[in-house]
N, CA, C and O of each residue as an XYZ file, in Angstrom:
276
protein
N     -15.863      1.473     -5.417
C     -15.012      1.377     -4.245
C     -13.561      1.271     -4.689
O     -13.250      0.576     -5.656
N     -12.696      1.948     -3.995
C     -11.275      1.893     -4.289
C     -10.664      0.593     -3.773
O     -11.246     -0.106     -2.943
N      -9.488      0.295     -4.284
C      -8.802     -0.936     -3.887
C      -7.832     -0.730     -2.730
O      -7.626     -1.631     -1.918
N      -7.232      0.469     -2.657
C      -6.258      0.767     -1.606
C      -6.548      2.114     -0.981
O      -6.998      3.039     -1.657
N      -6.291      2.222      0.308
C      -6.357      3.505      1.014
C      -4.911      3.930      1.254
O      -4.124      3.186      1.839
N      -4.573      5.125      0.800
C      -3.205      5.651      0.848
C      -3.223      7.014      1.519
O      -4.054      7.861      1.190
N      -2.315      7.227      2.454
C      -2.235      8.521      3.128
C      -0.794      8.777      3.562
O      -0.033      7.843      3.818
N      -0.438     10.039      3.640
C       0.903     10.421      4.074
C       0.927     10.525      5.584
O      -0.039     10.974      6.201
N       2.029     10.112      6.173
C       2.208     10.208      7.608
C       3.013     11.457      7.981
O       3.188     11.747      9.164
N       3.505     12.198      6.978
C       4.266     13.438      7.152
C       5.518     13.276      8.009
O       5.940     14.217      8.681
N       6.105     12.096      7.987
C       7.336     11.872      8.752
C       8.352     11.056      7.951
O       9.211     10.386      8.524
N       8.246     11.120      6.626
C       9.134     10.327      5.780
C       8.563      8.960      5.445
O       9.241      8.121      4.852
N       7.312      8.743      5.827
C       6.652      7.475      5.509
C       5.255      7.758      4.968
O       4.744      8.873      5.072
N       4.656      6.733      4.396
C       3.242      6.817      4.067
C       2.568      5.528      4.469
O       3.217      4.497      4.647
N       1.264      5.595      4.608
C       0.467      4.465      5.077
C      -0.413      3.968      3.944
O      -1.011      4.754      3.208
N      -0.482      2.660      3.817
C      -1.312      2.068      2.773
C      -1.925      0.784      3.303
O      -1.327      0.075      4.112
N      -3.136      0.501      2.828
C      -3.752     -0.786      3.140
C      -4.707     -1.164      2.025
O      -5.380     -0.301      1.460
N      -4.769     -2.439      1.707
C      -5.755     -2.897      0.737
C      -7.140     -2.855      1.380
O      -7.306     -3.247      2.535
N      -8.137     -2.376      0.625
C      -9.497     -2.313      1.150
C     -10.482     -3.180      0.368
O     -11.579     -3.457      0.854
N     -10.110     -3.605     -0.818
C     -10.981     -4.526     -1.559
C     -10.416     -5.940     -1.428
O      -9.225     -6.127     -1.178
N     -11.281     -6.917     -1.599
C     -10.851     -8.316     -1.499
C      -9.808     -8.652     -2.562
O      -8.828     -9.339     -2.274
N     -10.012     -8.174     -3.781
C      -9.049     -8.503     -4.841
C      -7.703     -7.826     -4.590
O      -6.661     -8.381     -4.942
N      -7.710     -6.634     -3.987
C      -6.457     -5.959     -3.646
C      -5.715     -6.730     -2.559
O      -4.492     -6.866     -2.613
N      -6.450     -7.231     -1.579
C      -5.845     -8.017     -0.497
C      -5.181     -9.271     -1.050
O      -4.062     -9.607     -0.661
N      -5.865     -9.962     -1.952
C      -5.314    -11.177     -2.559
C      -4.052    -10.842     -3.343
O      -3.038    -11.526     -3.204
N      -4.104     -9.800     -4.161
C      -2.933     -9.405     -4.957
C      -1.775     -8.971     -4.058
O      -0.635     -9.374     -4.290
N      -2.051     -8.151     -3.029
C      -1.022     -7.640     -2.116
C      -0.218     -8.801     -1.519
O       1.009     -8.747     -1.433
N      -0.939     -9.851     -1.109
C      -0.263    -11.018     -0.531
C       0.486    -11.821     -1.586
O       1.635    -12.207     -1.369
N      -0.155    -12.076     -2.729
C       0.468    -12.870     -3.790
C       1.714    -12.193     -4.356
O       2.679    -12.871     -4.707
N       1.703    -10.866     -4.447
C       2.840    -10.112     -4.966
C       3.914     -9.881     -3.905
O       4.962     -9.300     -4.188
N       3.643    -10.338     -2.687
C       4.577    -10.200     -1.558
C       5.008     -8.755     -1.332
O       6.172     -8.473     -1.052
N       4.053     -7.857     -1.459
C       4.344     -6.430     -1.278
C       4.787     -6.128      0.148
O       5.662     -5.287      0.356
N       4.209     -6.789      1.113
C       4.594     -6.573      2.513
C       6.073     -6.911      2.712
O       6.806     -6.160      3.356
N       6.498     -8.027      2.162
C       7.889     -8.445      2.313
C       8.851     -7.508      1.583
O       9.975     -7.297      2.036
N       8.415     -6.950      0.458
C       9.274     -6.086     -0.352
C       9.429     -4.683      0.216
O      10.523     -4.120      0.175
N       8.341     -4.105      0.750
C       8.339     -2.669      1.024
C       7.944     -2.237      2.433
O       8.288     -1.129      2.843
N       7.252     -3.052      3.165
C       6.694     -2.603      4.446
C       7.765     -2.624      5.545
O       8.461     -3.622      5.732
N       7.880     -1.502      6.267
C       8.852     -1.412      7.362
C       8.195     -1.580      8.727
O       8.887     -1.838      9.712
N       6.883     -1.440      8.802
C       6.140     -1.604     10.055
C       4.657     -1.577      9.718
O       4.286     -1.396      8.558
N       3.816     -1.755     10.711
C       2.378     -1.616     10.503
C       1.765     -0.936     11.715
O       2.402     -0.808     12.761
N       0.524     -0.502     11.564
C      -0.175      0.203     12.641
C      -1.258     -0.694     13.228
O      -1.545     -1.768     12.699
N      -1.838     -0.252     14.296
C      -2.939     -0.986     14.908
C      -4.190     -0.996     14.060
O      -5.099     -1.789     14.305
N      -4.252     -0.121     13.060
C      -5.414     -0.045     12.166
C      -5.193     -0.794     10.858
O      -5.899     -0.555      9.878
N      -4.225     -1.692     10.836
C      -3.926     -2.518      9.663
C      -3.331     -1.744      8.493
O      -3.345     -2.232      7.363
N      -2.814     -0.558      8.743
C      -2.088      0.155      7.694
C      -0.658     -0.356      7.662
O      -0.070     -0.649      8.703
N      -0.105     -0.461      6.470
C       1.288     -0.811      6.297
C       2.083      0.480      6.162
O       1.674      1.391      5.443
N       3.210      0.559      6.848
C       4.054      1.744      6.802
C       5.174      1.497      5.798
O       5.926      0.528      5.899
N       5.261      2.409      4.819
C       6.249      2.290      3.739
C       7.034      3.586      3.674
O       6.469      4.672      3.807
N       8.347      3.469      3.467
C       9.183      4.660      3.350
C       8.794      5.458      2.113
O       8.452      4.888      1.077
N       8.848      6.773      2.229
C       8.484      7.656      1.126
C       9.308      7.358     -0.121
O       8.804      7.477     -1.238
N      10.562      6.974      0.055
C      11.420      6.681     -1.104
C      10.906      5.502     -1.930
O      11.273      5.359     -3.096
N      10.067      4.666     -1.341
C       9.494      3.529     -2.070
C       8.072      3.783     -2.556
O       7.470      2.922     -3.197
N       7.534      4.964     -2.253
C       6.140      5.244     -2.604
C       5.888      5.102     -4.100
O       4.910      4.472     -4.503
N       6.742      5.668     -4.915
C       6.537      5.595     -6.369
C       6.544      4.152     -6.858
O       5.707      3.775     -7.677
N       7.475      3.342     -6.367
C       7.553      1.939     -6.781
C       6.266      1.195     -6.424
O       5.707      0.467     -7.243
N       5.812      1.390     -5.197
C       4.602      0.716     -4.734
C       3.392      1.165     -5.559
O       2.616      0.339     -6.038
N       3.243      2.474     -5.717
C       2.098      3.000     -6.477
C       2.142      2.568     -7.936
O       1.104      2.248     -8.515
N       3.326      2.554     -8.537
C       3.450      2.103     -9.926
C       3.047      0.642    -10.073
O       2.356      0.279    -11.026
N       3.478     -0.201     -9.131
C       3.099     -1.618     -9.197
C       1.587     -1.781     -9.049
O       0.975     -2.592     -9.745
N       0.992     -1.016     -8.150
C      -0.449     -1.096     -7.936
C      -1.196     -0.646     -9.188
O      -2.128     -1.319     -9.628
N      -0.799      0.475     -9.760
C      -1.455      0.972    -10.990
C      -1.274      0.005    -12.149
O      -2.209     -0.235    -12.913
N      -0.070     -0.553    -12.282
C       0.239     -1.495    -13.368
C      -0.692     -2.710    -13.316
O      -0.965     -3.337    -14.340
N      -1.166     -3.028    -12.134
C      -2.056     -4.173    -11.962
C      -3.527     -3.779    -11.895
O      -4.369     -4.539    -11.416
N      -3.821     -2.567    -12.390
C      -5.197     -2.073    -12.543
C      -5.970     -1.897    -11.233
O      -7.162     -2.194    -11.156
N      -5.275     -1.412    -10.215
C      -5.920     -1.061     -8.955
C      -5.942      0.454     -8.830
O      -5.213      1.150     -9.537
N      -6.780      0.966     -7.928
C      -6.845      2.408     -7.702
C      -6.777      2.714     -6.204
O      -6.740      1.814     -5.365
N      -6.762      4.025     -5.894
C      -6.540      4.486     -4.536
C      -7.635      5.436     -4.074
O      -8.341      6.042     -4.880
N      -7.755      5.548     -2.771
C      -8.487      6.633     -2.140
C      -7.558      7.229     -1.092
O      -6.730      6.519     -0.521
N      -7.688      8.518     -0.838
C      -6.819      9.168      0.158
C      -7.613      9.486      1.396
O      -7.069     10.035      2.355
């Protein structure tokens, strides 16, 4: 099972959400929401600007998590 679900919104943003328990714990502890999230959806996706996508993905990979699209 992947740790994060990542998808493009095709409007200058992308959507991400932690799907594993360990990803959820890390996401909160690393304060990723406070650092990068500009809004959220009704489906618990966090909306992040495309310009921050690389930073977010690099931090996630650096901490040994993976993605599903």
